[in-house]
DRENLO-333113 format. One record per residue (C-alpha): residue number from 1; x, y, z. Coordinates in steps of 0.001 Angstrom, whole numbers, plus 500000, padded with zeros to 6 digits. Layout:
REM DRENLO-333113
+------+--------+--------+--------+
| dose |     px |     py |     pz |
+------+--------+--------+--------+
|  NUM |      X |      Y |      Z |
...
+------+--------+--------+--------+
END
This chain:
REM DRENLO-333113
+------+--------+--------+--------+
| dose |     px |     py |     pz |
+------+--------+--------+--------+
|    1 | 772457 | 819623 | 676596 |
|    2 | 769378 | 821371 | 675365 |
|    3 | 767482 | 818673 | 674531 |
|    4 | 767725 | 816403 | 677256 |
|    5 | 764332 | 816967 | 678631 |
|    6 | 762686 | 816027 | 682075 |
|    7 | 764256 | 812792 | 682210 |
|    8 | 768034 | 815004 | 681581 |
|    9 | 767035 | 816452 | 685232 |
|   10 | 765657 | 813198 | 686240 |
|   11 | 768627 | 811545 | 685077 |
|   12 | 771077 | 814407 | 686585 |
|   13 | 769269 | 814570 | 690108 |
|   14 | 769891 | 810952 | 690601 |
|   15 | 773721 | 811655 | 689665 |
|   16 | 773770 | 814151 | 691674 |
|   17 | 772199 | 812470 | 694450 |
|   18 | 774869 | 809419 | 694182 |
|   19 | 777437 | 811836 | 694268 |
|   20 | 776374 | 813649 | 697272 |
|   21 | 776353 | 810210 | 699077 |
|   22 | 779787 | 809666 | 697711 |
|   23 | 781579 | 812771 | 699093 |
|   24 | 780009 | 813023 | 702552 |
|   25 | 782110 | 811226 | 704780 |
|   26 | 784698 | 813022 | 703101 |
|   27 | 783454 | 816007 | 704078 |
|   28 | 782788 | 814950 | 707554 |
|   29 | 786486 | 815030 | 708187 |
|   30 | 786580 | 818152 | 706444 |
|   31 | 784503 | 820089 | 708294 |
|   32 | 787241 | 821293 | 710928 |
|   33 | 788848 | 823547 | 707554 |
|   34 | 785811 | 825346 | 708000 |
|   35 | 785362 | 827229 | 710816 |
|   36 | 782428 | 829388 | 711731 |
|   37 | 784063 | 832496 | 710416 |
|   38 | 785019 | 831222 | 706933 |
|   39 | 781594 | 829729 | 706470 |
|   40 | 779939 | 833375 | 707718 |
|   41 | 782259 | 835434 | 705592 |
|   42 | 781099 | 833093 | 702620 |
|   43 | 777417 | 833433 | 702974 |
|   44 | 778006 | 836920 | 703333 |
|   45 | 779474 | 837302 | 700077 |
|   46 | 777095 | 835054 | 698174 |
|   47 | 774350 | 837045 | 699828 |
|   48 | 775550 | 840692 | 698920 |
|   49 | 776603 | 839500 | 695042 |
|   50 | 772609 | 838306 | 694894 |
|   51 | 771631 | 841884 | 696393 |
|   52 | 771890 | 843456 | 692656 |
|   53 | 769474 | 840897 | 691517 |
|   54 | 767039 | 841124 | 694101 |
|   55 | 767201 | 844963 | 693804 |
|   56 | 766012 | 844952 | 690154 |
|   57 | 763338 | 842887 | 690879 |
|   58 | 762252 | 844772 | 693431 |
|   59 | 761911 | 847513 | 690746 |
|   60 | 759775 | 845275 | 688668 |
|   61 | 762716 | 843476 | 686279 |
|   62 | 765393 | 845259 | 684247 |
|   63 | 763162 | 845496 | 681486 |
|   64 | 760163 | 846649 | 682783 |
|   65 | 759899 | 850192 | 681143 |
|   66 | 757920 | 851299 | 684208 |
|   67 | 761434 | 850172 | 686453 |
|   68 | 760307 | 851065 | 690002 |
|   69 | 756941 | 851933 | 689953 |
|   70 | 755273 | 852127 | 693136 |
|   71 | 753298 | 849262 | 692643 |
|   72 | 756465 | 847472 | 692197 |
|   73 | 758368 | 848739 | 695235 |
|   74 | 754734 | 848191 | 697263 |
|   75 | 754598 | 844879 | 696633 |
|   76 | 758716 | 844275 | 697513 |
|   77 | 758293 | 846367 | 700952 |
|   78 | 755199 | 844036 | 701075 |
|   79 | 757284 | 840499 | 700997 |
|   80 | 760353 | 841624 | 702950 |
|   81 | 757743 | 842688 | 705677 |
|   82 | 756262 | 839213 | 705774 |
|   83 | 759721 | 837321 | 705796 |
|   84 | 761195 | 839478 | 708130 |
+------+--------+--------+--------+
END
């Protein structure tokens, strides 16, 4: 709801934390249903779906008039090199 402001965000964080505390014991027993192949596949699919966002940002943003300019790509390459 758009009018709650910062207090709404704080309330949502508190409620989310309490929910996480309540669900944690149940998830402990459900971990056996999620082998590493399932977890790895899900994380890979999330990464692949986010690639287009990263590519658009590396080009300067989808709405940029000079999309794909050398400056944008140089900064993106530097960031990639620093991360790796």
